[in-house]
C-alpha positions in Angstrom: -37.8 -20.3 107.8 -37.8 -21.7 111.6 -35.6 -23.4 114.1 -37.5 -26.6 116.0 -36.1 -29.0 118.2 -37.5 -32.2 120.5 -37.4 -32.5 124.1 -36.5 -36.2 124.2 -34.4 -38.2 121.8 -36.1 -39.2 118.4 -36.0 -41.0 115.2 -37.9 -39.0 111.9 -39.3 -41.7 109.4 -41.8 -39.9 107.7 -42.7 -36.0 105.9 -45.5 -35.0 104.5 -46.4 -31.4 103.1 -49.7 -30.3 101.8 -50.6 -26.6 100.6 -53.9 -24.9 101.0 -55.6 -21.6 99.9 -57.1 -19.1 101.7 -60.3 -21.3 101.8 -58.8 -24.3 102.9 -59.1 -25.9 99.5 -56.1 -27.8 97.7 -55.2 -24.6 94.8 -55.4 -25.2 91.4 -52.0 -23.9 90.9 -48.7 -25.3 91.9 -47.4 -23.2 94.8 -44.7 -25.5 96.4 -41.4 -25.2 95.3 -39.5 -27.2 98.0 -39.4 -27.8 101.9 -36.1 -29.6 103.8 -35.9 -30.6 107.4 -33.1 -31.0 108.6 -30.2 -30.3 111.2 -28.5 -27.6 109.3 -29.9 -25.1 106.4 -29.4 -26.3 102.9 -26.8 -24.4 101.0 -25.3 -23.9 97.5 -23.0 -26.6 97.7 -22.8 -30.5 96.7 -21.1 -31.9 99.3 -22.9 -31.2 102.1 -23.9 -34.3 104.5 -27.0 -33.4 106.5 -29.5 -35.6 108.8 -32.3 -34.0 107.3 -35.5 -35.1 104.9 -37.5 -33.4 102.2 -40.5 -32.7 100.1 -41.6 -30.8 97.0 -44.6 -30.5 95.0 -44.1 -34.1 93.1 -42.9 -35.5 95.8 -45.2 -34.5 98.9 -44.4 -36.8 100.8 -41.5 -39.2 102.1 -41.5 -42.6 103.8 -38.1 -44.0 105.2 -37.4 -47.6 104.5 -38.3 -49.6 107.5 -35.5 -50.5 109.7 -34.1 -46.9 109.4 -34.2 -43.7 110.7 -33.1 -39.8 111.2 -31.5 -40.3 114.8 -31.8 -37.1 116.6 -30.5 -36.0 119.8 -32.3 -34.4 122.4 -32.4 -30.5 122.3 -30.5 -30.7 118.7 -31.6 -27.9 116.5 -33.4 -28.9 113.3 -33.8 -26.0 110.4 -37.4 -25.8 108.6 -37.2 -24.3 105.2 -40.5 -23.7 103.2 -40.3 -22.4 99.7 -42.9 -21.0 97.8 -43.1 -20.6 93.6 -45.9 -18.2 92.7 -45.6 -18.2 89.1 -48.9 -16.1 88.1 -49.4 -12.2 87.6 -51.5 -12.0 90.5 -50.2 -12.4 94.3 -52.3 -15.3 96.0 -52.5 -16.3 99.9 -51.7 -20.0 100.6 -50.6 -22.0 103.5 -48.3 -25.1 104.3 -49.1 -27.6 106.2 -46.4 -29.6 107.0 -46.8 -33.7 109.2 -43.2 -35.4 110.8 -43.5 -38.6 111.9 -41.4 -39.2 114.4 -40.9 -42.6 117.0 -39.6 -41.6 120.2 -36.2 -43.2 121.2 -37.1 -45.0 124.1 -40.4 -46.3 122.1 -38.7 -48.3 120.0 -39.4 -52.2 119.7 -35.8 -53.2 117.7 -32.9 -50.3 117.0 -33.1 -48.5 113.9 -30.4 -47.7 111.5 -29.4 -44.1 111.0 -29.5 -42.3 107.5 -27.9 -39.8 106.7 -28.5 -37.2 103.3 -27.3 -35.0 100.1 -28.9 -33.1 97.4 -26.9 -33.7 94.1 -27.9 -30.8 91.4 -27.2 -30.5 88.1 -26.4 -27.3 88.6 -24.9 -24.4 90.5 -26.6 -22.3 92.1 -29.5 -25.0 91.8 -32.1 -22.4 90.4 -31.9 -22.5 86.6 -34.0 -21.6 83.3 -34.9 -23.7 80.6 -35.3 -22.4 77.2 -38.3 -23.7 74.9 -37.8 -27.5 73.6 -36.2 -30.0 74.9 -33.4 -29.4 77.7 -30.9 -32.3 79.1 -28.2 -31.4 81.5 -25.4 -33.8 83.3 -23.3 -33.7 86.4 -21.0 -35.8 88.0 -19.4 -36.6 91.4 -17.6 -39.2 93.6 -19.1 -40.8 96.1 -17.2 -39.9 99.4 -17.9 -42.8 101.4 -19.2 -46.9 101.7 -22.3 -47.6 102.2 -26.2 -47.8 100.8 -28.1 -45.9 99.2 -32.0 -46.3 100.8 -33.5 -43.8 99.3 -34.0 -41.7 96.3 -36.1 -38.7 95.5 -35.7 -36.0 92.9 -36.7 -32.1 93.0 -37.8 -31.0 89.8 -40.0 -28.2 89.1 -43.0 -28.2 85.8 -42.2 -29.8 82.8 -39.4 -31.7 84.0 -39.8 -35.0 83.0 -36.5 -37.0 84.5 -33.6 -37.7 86.8 -31.3 -40.4 86.0 -28.3 -41.6 88.5 -25.9 -43.5 86.8 -23.0 -45.6 88.1 -20.3 -44.8 85.9 -17.1 -46.3 87.3 -19.4 -49.3 86.8 -21.0 -48.7 83.8 -24.3 -49.5 85.1 -27.8 -47.5 85.9 -28.9 -46.9 89.3 -32.3 -45.7 89.4 -34.6 -43.3 87.1 -36.9 -40.9 88.5 -39.7 -40.1 86.4 -43.7 -38.9 86.3 -46.3 -41.4 87.4 -49.6 -39.7 86.1 -48.4 -36.9 83.0 -46.8 -34.1 82.9 -48.4 -32.4 86.5 -48.2 -36.4 88.0 -46.0 -37.1 90.9 -42.0 -38.1 90.1 -42.0 -42.1 91.7 -38.9 -42.9 94.5 -36.6 -45.5 94.9 -36.7 -47.0 98.7 -35.5 -50.0 99.5 -34.2 -51.5 102.9 -31.5 -53.6 101.2 -30.3 -50.3 99.1 -27.9 -49.9 96.4 -24.2 -50.3 97.6 -21.7 -47.8 97.3 -17.9 -47.8 97.1 -15.6 -44.5 98.4 -13.9 -43.0 95.2 -16.7 -44.4 92.6 -18.0 -41.8 89.9 -21.5 -41.0 89.5 -23.2 -39.0 87.0 -26.7 -37.0 86.9 -29.0 -36.7 84.0 -32.0 -34.7 83.8 -34.5 -33.8 80.6 -36.9 -30.9 80.7 -39.3 -31.1 78.1 -40.8 -26.8 77.8 -43.7 -26.6 75.4 -44.1 -22.4 76.2 -42.6 -19.9 74.2 -40.0 -18.8 77.0 -37.7 -19.4 79.5 -38.9 -21.5 82.7 -37.8 -21.6 85.7 -36.3 -25.2 86.8 -34.2 -27.2 89.3 -33.3 -30.7 88.7 -31.4 -32.4 91.9 -31.5 -36.0 93.5 -32.2 -35.9 97.3 -30.4 -38.9 98.9 -30.8 -41.2 102.0 -27.8 -43.6 102.8 -26.4 -45.5 105.5 -22.8 -46.0 106.2 -20.8 -48.6 106.5 
């Protein structure tokens, strides 16, 4: 974990991570759990609002919708949290490369609208264990603001199938994140300039599904990383 800052005001508009083995090649196994880059350290709570961005093994790159960004002042401290996960029995040596895409505030051709971030999980603490077979978990939360959601991405571990967000108050689905290319493929994301309208006091439900084909328990996380604008 490290802290960074910029010498001038900037807007973050993208974030990508890559994992390499000791020879600089893409490793065969999955060693990336997740990473966060933001103005504060991610803690074990559901109501934490951040100026931040994330990636994990199934969403290695995030691009913020056009017209939006994460605004950082000169000298504002950024906390970087890289998290590895070795599920094998032998130690391995791997490295992580991170690419942060920024625009200098003075180089903007037109103003951007600031986005804020929140991580919502189905379990607290975030890490839990799934027994063999199908596992479905839910959590609900109340929106604390009026605004619009412009990006939704999942944080999930191997054998995770989907994470879905529903608006309970309006009795309507918002978005469902699923794998795009089989059980080891990337998760899709929600990205919208218009965004999904949110009103303070509305109740939302997160549903996460795992399918564990092994004979033992597996490690799991299941959360939604949300980027939103405020009215």
